[in-house]
N, C-alpha and C positions, 0 to 999 in steps of 0.2 A: 679302302676295301669295302665291298658290299657283301653283307651276310644276308642271304635269303632263307627265311624259315618257311619250309613248305610242308604240306600234308593236307589230308582231307579235313572237312569241318569237324570240330570237336577235338582235334589233336593237340590243341594248345598253342597254336602259332602266335596268337596275340600275347598271351600270358608270357610265354617263353621269350618271345621277341622283345617285349618290354624289359624283362628281367636281364636278358643278355645285353641289351643296349645300355642299361644302367651299369652293368659290370664293366663294359667297354668304354663308358663315358661318351657314348655316341647318341645320335638322334635315332628315333624309331619311327618308321613309316608304317601305318596300318593299311595293308593292302585293300581291305574292304572299303576304305574311304575313296578309292579310285574307281569303284563301280559307278556306272551311270545310274540315275534314278530309275530308268527303264529296267536295267538288270536287277537292281535291288527289288523292284516290284515283282518282276518275274520270279525271282527266288522266293520272296515272301509269300507269293501265291502258290508255292509248292512246285514250280516248274524249273527244271534243270536248264542251265545255260548251255548253249551250243558253243562249239569252238569259235565260230565267227562272232558270237556275242562277247567272247573273252578277249579277242585280239586288241580292241582299243584299250581295254583294261590293262593288259600286259604292256602295251606301248606307253601308257601313262605312267605306270610304275617304273618302267625302265628309264623314261625321260627324267623323272624326279630323282631316282637313285643315281643316275649318271651325273646329274648336276652336283651332287655331293662328292662323287668320285673326282670330277673335274676340279673341284676346289680342294682336293687332297684330304677330304674328310671320310671317316668311316661311318657307315650307315647300316642299320639293321632293318630289314623289311619283312613283313609277313605277306605271304602270297601262296595260295594253294598250289599253283604251278603243277597241276595234275598231268598235263600232257607234255610229251617231248617237244612238240612244236611250240607250245607256250614257253617252255624253258629256253628254247632257241631265241624267241623274241626278247625274253628277259636278258639274254646274253650270258647265260650261266656257264658257258664253256670258257669264258675269259679267265685269265689267272687272277684278276682282281675281284672275282666273284666266288664266294664259297656258299654252296647250297647245303642246307641242313634239313634232312628229311625226317619228320616226326611220324612215327607209326605206332599203331596198337590194333588190337582186334576190333572188329565191328561192334561187338558187344560192349566193350569198354567205352568206345567212342559214343555209341548210342546212349549209354547211361549218362555220360557227361552232357550230351546235347539236351537231353530231357530236363536236366537240372539248371541249365543256363537260362537267363532271363534277358529280355530286351534285345534280342538279336533277330535280324531279318531272315536269317537262314533257318528254316524249320528242320527238325530232326528227321523228317520224312525224306529229305534229300541226301542223307548220308549214304544210303545204299547206292544211289546213282553216282555219287562221287567215288565210292569204292570201285564201282565198275569202270568209271572213266579213268581212274588213276593208272598211269604208266609209271611204275616204280623206277626210280633212277637206277642206272646200271652201276655195277661196281666201279668205284673211282669217280663217279659223277657227283656224289654227295656223301656227306657224313650222315649215316643212318642211325637214328637214336629211338629206341622204344620209349614210349611215354606211358608205360604202365605203372610208373612210380609217381611220387609227388613231384610237383614242378621244381622244387629246390633240389631234389635228387637228380632230376633230368638235367637241370642247369649245371650242376657239378660235373656230370658226365660230359656235357657239351664243352665246358671250359677245359676239362682235362684233355679232351681230344684236340681242341684248338691250341692249347699250350704245347702239345707235342708236335703239332704241324706248323705252328707259327711261334717258335720260341722267341722270347724277348731279347 
C-alpha cells in the first residue's frame, strides 16, 4: 500500500508522514528529496514551479513508491500533489494508493512556515501554492484539517484508516 500525504507547503506533510510511517512500521519517503537541484534553487529563489517543472519530480516519486509496492511493502510518501494531473502521474486512482489531503487556512499555514528553519521553500510561495491547489474531489482523498497538534491530526488519520482498512 502507498499512502501519499499531500497538501500545500506548511501543512505538515513531512511531520505527519514520518509519524504515520512509524505507526504503520513502514518506510517514509520525503517527496522534497526527489526535487532536482534546479527546482530547489528555483523555489529557494522565491519562484514557483511550473507544472512541467513538476513532471519529472512526480515521475521519480512514483517510480520509488512503486518499487516498494512491487515488493509487497507499505510506504508513506510526502508530496504536495497540488494538481489533478500531478496526482494522475503519481497513480493515485489505483486501489493500492491512499491519498491523504492535509489542509488549513492560509493564515495558519503562513504562521507555520515563518517559524520553520532550514527549508528551501520560502513562506512567500505559500500563496502561489494555494492558488495552484486543485483540491481532491470527494472520494479521491481522506481530507484532514491540520489546525490541531500533529499528534491529534495523526489520531484522526489513524481512526479514518482503521475504519477503511480494518485489520
